[in-house]
C-alpha positions in Angstrom: 0.0 -0.5 0.2 0.7 3.4 -1.0 1.6 6.8 1.5 -0.3 9.6 0.1 1.0 13.1 1.5 -1.2 16.2 0.4 0.3 20.0 0.5 -1.8 23.0 0.5 0.1 24.5 -2.6 2.6 23.4 -5.5 6.1 24.4 -3.7 5.2 22.7 -0.6 4.0 19.3 -2.1 8.1 20.0 -3.9 9.5 20.5 -0.4 7.8 16.9 1.2 8.4 15.0 -1.9 12.3 16.3 -1.7 12.3 15.4 2.1 10.9 12.7 1.4 13.1 11.5 -1.5 11.0 10.4 -4.0 12.2 10.0 -7.1 9.2 9.2 -9.3 8.2 11.2 -12.5 6.0 14.2 -12.4 2.3 13.0 -13.6 -0.7 16.0 -14.4 -1.0 17.5 -10.6 1.0 15.2 -8.6 4.2 13.2 -7.8 4.0 9.9 -7.9 7.2 6.8 -6.9 6.8 3.2 -5.4 6.1 3.6 -2.5 4.6 7.0 -2.6 2.8 9.9 -3.9 2.8 14.1 -3.3 -0.5 15.9 -4.3 -1.3 19.2 -3.1 -4.5 21.5 -3.0 -4.2 25.0 -4.8 -5.6 26.8 -2.2 -8.8 26.3 -1.9 -10.3 24.1 -3.2 -13.8 23.2 -2.1 -15.8 26.7 -1.2 -20.3 27.0 0.7 -22.6 27.0 -1.8 -24.6 30.2 -2.4 -28.1 30.0 -1.1 -29.2 29.9 -4.6 -27.9 25.9 -5.0 -30.4 24.9 -2.3 -32.9 26.8 -4.1 -33.4 28.6 -7.4 -35.8 31.2 -6.6 -33.4 32.5 -3.6 -31.1 33.9 -5.9 -33.5 36.3 -5.6 -33.0 39.1 -2.4 -36.2 39.3 -0.6 -36.7 40.1 2.6 -39.6 37.3 3.1 -36.6 34.3 2.9 -35.0 36.2 5.2 -32.7 34.5 7.3 -31.3 31.6 5.5 -30.4 29.2 7.7 -30.6 26.0 6.1 -30.5 22.8 8.1 -27.3 20.8 5.8 -25.0 22.9 4.5 -24.3 22.8 0.8 -20.5 22.6 -0.8 -19.3 22.9 -4.0 -15.9 22.8 -5.9 -14.3 25.9 -7.3 -15.1 26.2 -10.4 -11.4 27.3 -11.7 -10.0 24.5 -9.7 -12.3 21.4 -10.9 -9.8 19.5 -13.0 -7.2 19.3 -9.4 -10.1 18.7 -7.1 -10.6 16.1 -9.5 -7.1 15.1 -9.3 -6.7 14.6 -5.5 -10.2 13.2 -5.3 -8.8 10.0 -7.4 -5.8 10.1 -6.2 -7.6 9.7 -2.3 -10.0 7.5 -2.9 -7.9 5.1 -4.8 -7.6 1.5 -3.2 -3.9 1.3 -3.2 -3.3 4.4 -1.6 -3.2 2.9 3.1 -2.6 6.2 4.5 -3.5 10.3 3.9 -1.1 12.4 5.1 -2.1 15.4 5.5 0.1 18.6 4.6 -1.8 21.4 4.3 -0.5 24.5 6.4 -0.6 23.6 10.4 -3.6 26.3 11.0 -7.5 26.2 11.4 -7.6 27.7 7.9 -5.3 25.0 6.9 -7.5 22.5 8.7 -10.4 23.3 6.8 -9.2 23.8 3.0 -8.1 19.7 3.6 -11.4 18.3 5.5 -13.7 20.5 2.5 -11.7 18.3 -0.1 -12.0 14.8 2.7 -16.1 16.0 2.8 -16.9 16.2 -1.1 -14.2 13.9 -2.5 -15.4 11.3 -0.4 -12.4 9.5 1.5 -13.1 6.2 2.5 -13.2 5.7 6.7 -11.1 2.6 6.5 -8.4 5.0 5.2 -5.6 6.0 7.2 -5.6 9.6 8.0 -2.9 11.5 9.8 -1.8 14.9 10.4 1.2 16.7 9.8 1.7 19.5 12.1 5.4 21.6 11.6 6.6 24.6 12.2 9.0 25.5 9.4 9.4 23.9 5.6 13.3 22.8 6.3 13.8 19.3 5.6 14.2 17.9 9.1 11.2 19.7 10.0 8.9 17.5 7.5 10.6 14.5 8.3 10.0 14.8 12.1 6.1 16.2 11.2 5.2 13.3 9.6 7.4 10.7 12.1 5.2 12.2 14.6 2.0 12.4 12.7 -1.5 12.1 15.0 -4.2 10.6 13.7 -6.6 13.1 12.1 -9.2 13.3 14.8 -7.2 14.6 17.6 -7.6 17.3 15.1 -11.6 17.2 15.2 -12.0 20.3 17.6 -9.9 21.8 15.1 -11.4 20.7 12.5 -15.5 22.2 14.1 -14.1 26.4 14.9 -13.3 26.3 10.9 -16.8 24.8 9.9 -17.6 27.1 12.5 -16.1 30.1 11.2 -16.6 29.9 7.9 -21.1 29.4 9.1 -20.8 32.5 10.7 -19.2 34.5 8.1 -21.7 33.2 5.6 -24.2 33.5 7.3 -24.1 36.9 8.6 -22.9 38.0 5.9 -25.4 36.7 3.1 -28.6 37.4 6.1 -27.3 41.2 7.7 -25.8 42.3 3.3 -29.1 40.9 2.5 -31.9 42.7 4.4 -29.1 46.0 4.7 -29.6 46.6 1.2 -33.3 45.5 0.6 -33.8 47.6 3.7 -31.3 50.9 3.1 -29.4 50.8 -0.9 -32.1 53.0 -1.9 -31.2 55.8 -0.2 -27.4 55.4 -0.5 -27.4 55.1 -3.8 -29.4 57.8 -4.5 -27.5 60.0 -2.2 -24.5 58.6 -3.1 -25.8 58.9 -6.6 -24.7 55.0 -7.8 -26.8 53.0 -10.4 -26.8 50.3 -7.7 -25.3 49.9 -3.8 -24.8 46.3 -2.0 -24.1 47.6 1.5 -22.1 44.5 2.8 -21.2 43.6 6.4 -19.7 41.1 8.1 -19.0 39.6 11.0 -15.0 41.1 11.1 -14.8 43.7 8.4 -18.1 46.1 10.1 -16.2 45.9 13.5 -12.7 47.1 12.1 -14.7 50.3 9.8 -16.2 51.4 12.9 -13.4 51.5 14.8 -12.0 53.4 12.1 -14.9 55.9 11.6 -15.3 56.7 15.1 -11.7 57.3 15.6 -12.5 59.5 12.4 -15.1 60.9 14.1 -12.4 61.3 18.0 -10.6 63.3 15.8 -12.9 66.1 14.3 -14.8 66.2 17.8 -11.3 67.2 19.1 -10.6 70.8 20.9 -7.6 71.5 21.5 -6.3 72.7 25.0 -3.9 74.6 25.9 -1.8 74.2 28.8 2.0 76.7 30.7 5.0 74.7 32.0 7.4 76.3 34.4 10.3 75.2 33.7 13.9 76.6 35.7 17.0 77.0 34.3 19.8 75.2 36.6 23.1 76.5 36.7 25.4 73.4 37.1 29.3 73.8 36.9 28.8 70.7 34.3 25.5 72.3 31.9 22.9 74.0 33.5 20.1 71.7 33.2 16.0 71.8 33.4 14.0 71.3 36.2 10.0 71.1 35.7 7.3 72.5 38.3 4.3 70.0 39.3 2.1 70.1 41.8 2.7 67.2 44.9 0.5 66.6 47.8 1.3 69.3 50.3 1.5 71.9 48.5 -0.5 75.3 47.6 -1.4 73.7 43.7 -2.5 70.5 45.1 -5.9 69.1 43.1 -5.7 72.9 42.0 -8.6 73.8 40.2 -6.2 76.0 37.8 -4.5 73.7 36.8 -4.9 71.1 33.2 -2.9 68.4 35.0 -0.5 68.1 37.9 2.2 70.4 35.1 0.8 72.6 33.3 -2.0 75.7 34.3 -4.9 76.4 32.1 -4.3 80.2 31.8 -0.5 81.5 31.2 -1.4 84.4 34.0 -1.8 81.7 36.7 2.2 80.3 35.8 3.0 83.9 35.7 1.9 84.3 39.4 3.6 81.3 40.7 7.0 81.8 38.6 6.7 85.5 40.6 6.1 83.2 44.4 8.8 81.0 42.5 11.2 84.1 42.7 10.2 85.5 46.5 13.2 86.1 48.3 17.0 87.6 48.1 18.9 84.5 46.6 17.7 82.0 44.2 18.6 79.0 45.2 16.8 75.9 45.0 17.4 72.7 48.4 18.1 69.2 47.0 14.9 67.3 48.4 15.3 64.4 47.4 18.3 62.5 44.9 18.0 58.8 43.8 20.7 56.7 41.4 19.7 54.0 39.9 20.1 51.4 37.1 17.6 50.3 34.7 18.2 47.4 32.3 15.8 47.0 28.8 15.8 43.4 26.9 15.0 42.9 23.8 12.1 43.3 22.6 9.8 40.0 22.2 9.7 37.7 18.9 8.0 38.5 15.7 4.0 38.2 15.6 3.2 38.1 12.2 0.8 41.3 13.8 4.0 42.7 14.9 6.0 42.1 12.4 3.0 43.8 9.4 3.3 46.8 12.2 6.4 47.2 11.5 6.3 46.8 8.1 4.2 49.1 7.8 5.8 51.6 9.9 9.6 51.0 8.6 8.7 50.1 5.3 5.1 51.6 4.3 3.5 48.3 2.5 0.6 47.4 3.8 -0.5 44.1 5.8 -1.6 42.2 3.2 2.4 42.6 0.8 4.5 41.6 4.8 2.2 38.4 4.7 2.8 37.5 1.1 6.3 38.2 1.7 7.0 36.3 4.3 4.8 33.5 3.5 7.1 33.7 0.4 10.1 33.2 3.6 8.8 30.9 4.8 7.7 28.7 1.9 12.1 29.2 0.5 13.0 27.2 4.2 14.0 31.3 5.3 12.0 31.0 8.2 8.9 29.5 11.2 5.3 29.9 10.1 4.2 32.6 9.2 0.3 33.2 10.7 0.9 33.2 14.3 0.2 35.0 17.5 3.1 34.1 19.2 5.9 35.9 20.3 7.5 32.9 22.7 9.4 30.1 22.0 8.5 26.4 23.0 10.9 24.7 25.3 11.5 22.1 22.7 12.5 24.3 19.9 14.8 26.4 22.7 16.4 23.1 23.2 17.9 22.6 19.1 17.6 26.5 18.3 21.9 26.8 18.4 21.3 25.1 14.6 19.2 28.5 13.5 21.7 30.2 15.3 24.7 28.4 13.0 23.4 29.1 10.1 23.2 32.7 9.9 26.8 32.8 10.7 26.1 32.6 6.0 25.0 35.6 6.0 27.4 38.2 6.5 25.8 41.5 8.2 25.6 38.5 10.8 28.2 36.4 11.1 29.6 38.5 13.9 26.2 38.4 16.0 25.8 35.0 15.5 29.3 33.5 16.5 29.6 35.6 19.6 26.2 34.4 20.4 27.8 30.7 19.8 31.0 31.7 22.1 30.1 32.9 24.6 26.6 30.1 24.9 24.2 32.5 25.9 21.8 30.5 23.8 22.2 27.9 27.1 20.1 29.3 29.0 17.6 30.7 26.9 14.8 28.6 28.2 15.0 29.6 31.3 14.2 33.5 29.9 10.6 35.1 29.5 11.3 34.3 25.7 10.1 30.5 25.9 7.2 30.2 27.0 5.0 26.7 26.0 2.0 28.2 28.2 2.2 31.8 25.5 1.9 29.5 22.6 -1.8 28.0 20.9 -0.4 25.9 17.2 3.1 28.4 16.7 5.5 30.2 17.8 7.4 33.3 17.0 8.2 34.0 14.1 12.0 33.8 13.7 15.0 32.8 10.6 15.3 29.1 10.5 19.1 29.4 9.8 18.7 27.4 6.2 17.2 28.4 2.9 20.1 31.2 2.3 21.0 30.1 -1.3 17.1 31.5 -1.4 17.9 34.9 -0.6 19.4 35.7 -3.5 16.1 35.3 -5.3 13.9 37.8 -3.3 13.7 41.4 -3.9 14.9 44.0 -1.9 12.0 44.8 0.4 12.1 41.0 1.2 15.4 40.7 2.3 14.5 44.2 4.4 11.8 42.2 6.2 14.4 39.1 6.3 16.6 41.2 7.9 14.4 42.8 11.3 13.1 38.7 11.9 16.5 38.2 11.8 17.8 40.8 14.2 14.6 40.8 16.6 15.6 36.7 16.9 19.4 37.8 17.6 18.9 40.6 19.9 17.0 37.6 23.0 20.4 36.4 23.6 22.6 39.7 23.7 22.3 40.7 27.3 20.3 44.0 28.1 21.1 47.7 27.1 21.8 49.8 30.7 21.2 52.8 31.4 22.4 54.8 34.6 19.3 57.0 35.6 19.6 59.7 38.1 16.5 62.0 39.6 16.7 65.5 40.7 13.8 66.6 43.8 14.6 70.6 44.4 12.5 72.2 46.7 11.9 76.6 46.2 9.9 78.4 48.0 7.7 75.2 49.3 7.6 74.7 46.0 9.2 71.5 43.8 10.8 71.2 40.7 11.6 67.3 39.2 14.8 66.7 36.7 15.2 62.8 35.3 18.6 62.4 33.4 19.0 58.8 31.7 22.6 58.0 30.1 23.3 54.6 27.7 25.9 52.2 29.9 26.6 48.9 27.8 24.8 48.5 24.7 23.9 44.7 25.0 21.3 44.3 22.2 21.0 47.0 21.2 23.7 47.2 18.0 21.4 44.4 16.2 18.7 47.2 16.4 20.7 49.6 13.5 19.0 48.0 10.4 21.5 47.8 6.8 17.9 50.2 5.6 17.7 52.6 8.3 19.5 52.9 10.9 16.6 52.9 14.1 18.6 54.1 17.0 17.6 55.7 20.5 16.7 58.5 21.5 19.2 60.6 21.4 20.3 61.9 24.7 20.1 65.0 25.7 22.8 65.0 28.9 26.5 63.8 28.5 27.2 60.8 31.2 30.3 63.2 32.3 27.4 65.3 33.5 25.5 62.5 34.9 28.9 61.3 36.3 29.0 64.8 37.7 25.2 64.9 39.3 25.8 61.4 40.5 27.8 63.2 43.4 25.0 65.6 44.6 23.8 64.8 47.9 20.4 65.6 49.6 20.2 68.9 51.0 22.7 70.6 48.6 21.7 73.8 46.9 21.3 74.9 43.3 21.0 78.0 42.2 18.1 78.5 39.2 19.0 81.2 36.5 15.4 81.6 35.3 11.9 80.3 34.8 10.4 80.7 31.8 6.5 79.1 30.7 6.3 77.4 27.9 3.5 76.4 26.3 2.0 73.6 25.1 -1.8 72.0 24.0 -3.2 68.6 24.0 -3.0 65.9 20.0 -5.8 64.1 19.2 -5.7 60.4 19.0 -3.8 59.5 15.9 -5.3 57.6 12.9 -4.5 54.2 12.4 -2.0 53.1 9.8 -2.5 50.1 8.6 0.5 48.6 11.3 -1.4 49.9 14.2 -4.9 48.8 12.7 -3.3 44.7 12.8 -2.2 45.1 16.3 -5.3 47.7 17.3 -7.6 44.4 15.8 -5.1 41.3 17.2 -5.9 43.3 21.3 -9.1 44.1 21.0 -9.7 43.1 24.5 -8.0 46.7 25.2 -11.7 48.8 23.2 -13.6 47.0 26.0 -14.4 48.8 28.9 -16.1 46.4 30.4 -13.4 45.0 32.8 -14.8 41.4 33.5 -15.1 41.2 29.7 -12.1 42.1 28.8 -10.8 40.0 31.2 -12.8 37.2 29.4 -11.8 37.5 26.5 -8.0 38.2 26.9 -5.7 37.0 24.8 -9.0 36.9 21.8 -9.3 40.3 18.8 -10.8 40.6 15.3 -10.6 38.1 13.3 -7.5 35.9 13.9 -3.1 36.8 12.3 -4.5 34.3 9.0 -6.9 37.1 8.4 -6.6 39.8 9.1 -4.8 41.3 6.2 -7.2 40.2 4.4 -10.1 41.7 6.0 -8.5 45.3 5.9 -7.5 44.5 1.9 -11.3 43.8 1.4 -12.7 46.8 3.1 -11.0 49.4 1.0 -11.5 47.3 -2.0 -15.3 47.4 -1.1 -14.4 52.2 -1.3 -15.4 52.1 2.3 -11.7 53.0 3.3 -9.0 54.5 1.7 -5.0 53.0 2.3 -2.6 55.8 1.5 -0.3 54.1 0.0 3.0 56.2 1.0 2.1 56.4 4.5 -0.2 53.3 5.2 -2.4 55.6 6.1 -5.9 54.6 7.1 -9.5 56.7 7.4 -12.7 56.1 5.5 -14.6 56.8 2.7 -17.9 59.2 3.3 -19.3 55.6 1.4 -17.5 53.5 4.6 -19.0 56.5 6.8 -23.2 56.1 5.1 -22.4 52.2 6.0 -21.5 52.9 9.2 -24.9 55.1 10.1 -26.4 52.3 8.5 -25.4 49.4 11.0 -24.8 51.8 13.3 -29.1 52.3 13.3 -29.8 48.5 12.7 -27.6 45.8 13.9 -25.1 48.0 16.5 -23.6 45.4 17.9 -21.6 44.6 14.4 -19.6 47.2 15.9 -18.3 46.6 19.0 -15.8 44.8 19.4 -17.0 43.3 22.5 -19.5 40.6 20.4 -17.0 40.6 17.8 -13.8 39.2 20.1 -16.7 37.0 22.3 -17.3 35.5 19.1 -13.9 34.3 18.5 -13.1 33.5 22.0 -16.4 30.8 21.4 -14.1 29.5 18.4 -10.9 29.4 20.1 -13.6 27.2 23.3 -14.8 24.8 20.1 -11.0 24.4 20.0 -10.4 22.9 23.3 -13.7 21.0 23.3 -14.9 23.1 26.0 -18.0 24.4 24.3 -19.3 21.8 22.2 -20.2 22.2 18.1 -24.4 22.3 18.8 -23.9 25.4 21.7 -22.1 27.2 19.2 -24.7 26.7 16.4 -27.2 26.9 18.2 -26.2 30.6 19.7 -25.4 32.0 16.5 -29.0 30.8 14.7 -30.6 33.0 16.9 -28.5 35.5 17.0 -29.1 35.8 12.7 -32.0 35.3 13.2 -32.8 37.9 16.5 -31.0 40.4 14.2 -32.8 40.2 10.5 -36.0 40.1 12.0 -35.0 43.6 14.0 -34.5 45.1 10.9 -37.7 43.9 9.4 -39.7 46.1 11.9 -36.9 49.3 11.7 -38.8 53.1 9.8 -35.5 54.4 10.1 -34.7 55.3 6.6 -35.3 58.7 5.8 -33.3 60.0 9.5 -29.8 58.8 8.4 -30.0 61.3 5.8 -29.2 63.4 8.5 -26.2 61.4 9.5 -25.9 61.3 5.4 -25.6 64.9 5.9 -22.9 65.3 9.2 -20.5 63.3 7.3 -20.9 64.5 3.9 -19.6 68.0 5.2 -16.2 66.7 5.5 -16.0 65.4 1.7 -14.9 67.2 -1.2 -18.4 67.0 -3.5 -21.5 68.6 -2.6 -24.4 66.3 -2.0 -25.8 68.4 -5.6 -22.7 67.5 -7.3 -23.0 63.1 -6.0 -26.6 63.6 -6.9 -26.6 62.5 -10.7 -28.6 64.0 -13.1 -32.5 64.7 -12.9 -32.4 62.9 -9.3 -34.3 64.3 -7.1 -33.4 64.4 -3.6 -35.8 62.1 -1.8 
């Protein structure tokens, strides 16, 4: 009997064939030798059927046929890949195939891809099926994954979670998009002067739209508030320094209504009054009331997960999250990095024991050779399992993205941006084996006429890992030091009770800043950390670790919102803003199914899927809750009669866009 290995893509299948030393000829859609066959999907081969496949009458959108909640879901082969499906089906059901090794990507989506094929191909249960779970595509890891492959049935809960995620997106997308289009598309298209308008909503993408619109409106409504700080110029033998006044407990202005915050007055006149009070007296000396001297260690950051990598690539290279995912996927398929679709930022105990292999391979990169050699010579990697960078409890499917130390012969074949992405992954990885950066900090509290002024100093004394943060494509340096090491050394000799003259006091005007717009990178991080957007402490704790979407889907969601013209992505800056249509869709949803805009709902659904994957709740329980939600919300929209109230909201949003309503309406149309 033969073993059949089924991968997610042709390129991955070739790596498996190479690792297994399958030297048989390449057929149409598979590779076969005497005892083994390797075949592949091309991404998804099977998809969920549209409602009209259940009943042709459902092709027409009507309120009466909603909600659409099928008892049994239908699936069908995707037209463009039907040929490969039938090749795969034929291999899966061949009588001489005894064991099937499922080698699709090791995650929920990869599980779903194979299970759909298995379902439609009607693969007999008599065949042995095993799941290959790997973290990179190196030959060593592929062979380990095959050797340790567990029975496919051990992943049934993950499979159930994958099916439910698809059903959830399907039911919410179809029912809510149809009911909102039927109810509100006329007023939206009339307002925008469009021929037609489909209101597209979804469990995740509508929530993300809500985040962007809310942020934009916070910025519009923000009113800058001026405040005035008082700063003293303190004379010191080795160079003057600034000390800032603050109101602290026991002083005249503590909790005063005159203050905007502890170090700023609401008016300049009140700041001037304080300056006058500080200047009173014959001498102008301030007494050192307190001096603190301490060293501060700054450790290298945790390793990259996909969200952190996407954020840094957006910031450093101005590329979108989906571009980053494409690049790191290419690096993964070239064996250069480990599995990219991960939420973890740490290593597993098991991989930490073999980590010297990853480091050793990096000696072949000229710019990294010295760092890798130093780590190996010092033996610092031997203690990594005892650090915060290794934690099995913080890993679900995969550990962090790290270089494999292999595949470097392919380095020359990737483009310049991919090389930069690879470089930051390598530097982040190597930095965890270096000691922390060490700073000397000095904090001085001065007293003058019963008021207090504060000065803080910080200088770098041991660089530790910091040299690894200076990239070849553009330096990422620590903040420039304001004071010299010599001056800080001199300050450290000062004692409590000593006096220092204050030459002058100045008033520095500042103002509050509005919230920043999301960039594509910061939006990815906000989606990952959706719990932070939730005010309810108990709910926030309940969904800790869950976000909006998954590492595998977030980039695609942003891309879809941009393609739908609900969001605008500035390619040069990667800043994201809503379009007028996006704001209007937001207002439609806010007036009909408001919960779709809330991070609480989206993150709690994602948490529920995690519970299914863990086996904490059953597939039936989850499905019952989902159907009840769709039924209730759809029925509620049917009873609404608020279409024309929306015009007020549309008019508010439209004033911030260039075209007037008159310009938007086509000739001959009337204001509705």
